[in-house]
C-alpha positions, 0 to 999 in steps of 0.5 A: 575640574570634575570628571562625568561618571556613567549614569547607574541604571536603575537596579529594579529595571530588567536587565538589556539582552544583547543585541542577536548576531545577524546572521546573512541569509541566502536569497530564496532564488540564489544560486546556492539554494537552486542548487541545493534544491536541484541536487537534493531534492529533485534529482533523488526524486527524478531517479526514484521516479525513473527506476519506478517507471521505466520498466513499465514503460517498457513493458507497454512498448514492449506489449506492441512491438512484433517479435523481430522489433524484442529480439534484436540485436538494434535497440528499438524503444518505440514499436513501428506500430501499435499493433493491438495482435499480442492484446488478442493473443493473450485474451485467447490463448489462456482464459483471461476473462475468467482469471479476470472474475476469479480475481475480483471475487478473491479481491473484493471478498478478501479485502473486504473481510480483512478490513473488518476484521481489522476495525473490529480487533483494532477496537477491542485493542483499544476501548474494550477492556479484557485480560491480556491485551496488551499481550495479544497487541504484542502477539499482533506485533510478532505477526508482522514479523514473520514472513508469510512464506513460513505458513505456506506449508501448515495452510496448504495441509489445512486447506487440502484437508478441509477440501479447498485446493481448487476453490476460490474460499481455499484461495481467500481463507488463509490471508483473512488476518491482517496484522498491519491493517489491525496495527495501524488502526488501533494506532490511529484510534489512540488519537481519537479523543476520549471524551467523545466516547465518553459522552456517546458511553453517558447518553447508552450507546454500546461498543456496536453504535460508538464503533459505527458511529462514531469511530468509523466516520472520523477514520476514514482516511485511515480506513480507505489505506488499509482497504487500499493497501489489502486491495493491491495486496490481494490482487498481486498475490501470486504464491499462495493462489499458485501453490492451491490452484492447478486449474484455469478455473480457479486461477488468479490473473498472477497465476494466469501470466505463468500459464500464459508463458507456459504456452508462449515458451518460445522467444516469439511469445515475449510481446505476448507476455508483456501484453498480458502483464499490462492486462494484469497491473492496468486495473490496479494501477487505475485504482491505486492512482485514483486513492493513493491519497488516502494513503498519505493522510492515513499513514500520517493520521496515527503518527502524533499523539497528544 
């Protein structure tokens, strides 16, 4: 009786891979997935939103409250009525219109110059060959790590010596350099395809034409990000305008709040101070809410290379 021997496979045939082990997965809407999504995503997001939003909400509600509704042992979240009297007092106690004009001038002029300098500097660091280019970029990175408070005293001595005290240009001048904007735009410019600029150079385009007709149009999200961050920082700047100005004619809105606080130093002035703070932050909140999508697009454009 002959035994049956197994059939030998063809030696020239490729080896057969063993079947993959089946790993069961949870259904998309299973209880485990829902718990992980809520605990790991929605709960931290909700907590972060509350930390940011609740102080703003409390400030807005307090701006409509009477003094008896703020200084009380009985906590009242909502005001008894939407009384705009606090806003009227805040705008008449100090020259808020002048503060708003000063802040607008400082923000528009300072932000425009800052963004232009960042664009030109970043373009030079990427597309212009000159000695010590990398060393200059390292110095810019060092400037990012130095707190701006360190330069307050030298800037004050310089600006006061030039006659810039209690002037708008004295507020604008020391902060015109922007290491953050230069760094962000440089990282984005490095991701641009070199073939486009080489083709423009072959066609006879100089640096100025390549910058404004090629580099800038394709870098609008990153430039908008730098512009938005610069506008917000210029509008909210407090320390330097407080030091270089001591007259209401040249004060900006954040410094004007200090003047309002000195005028309403008693306990009944908290609602007026909250109204003044709302008047300061609402314009920049509107701008930020309208343009905040550029921050994500601009910050992620230069994050991936290759």
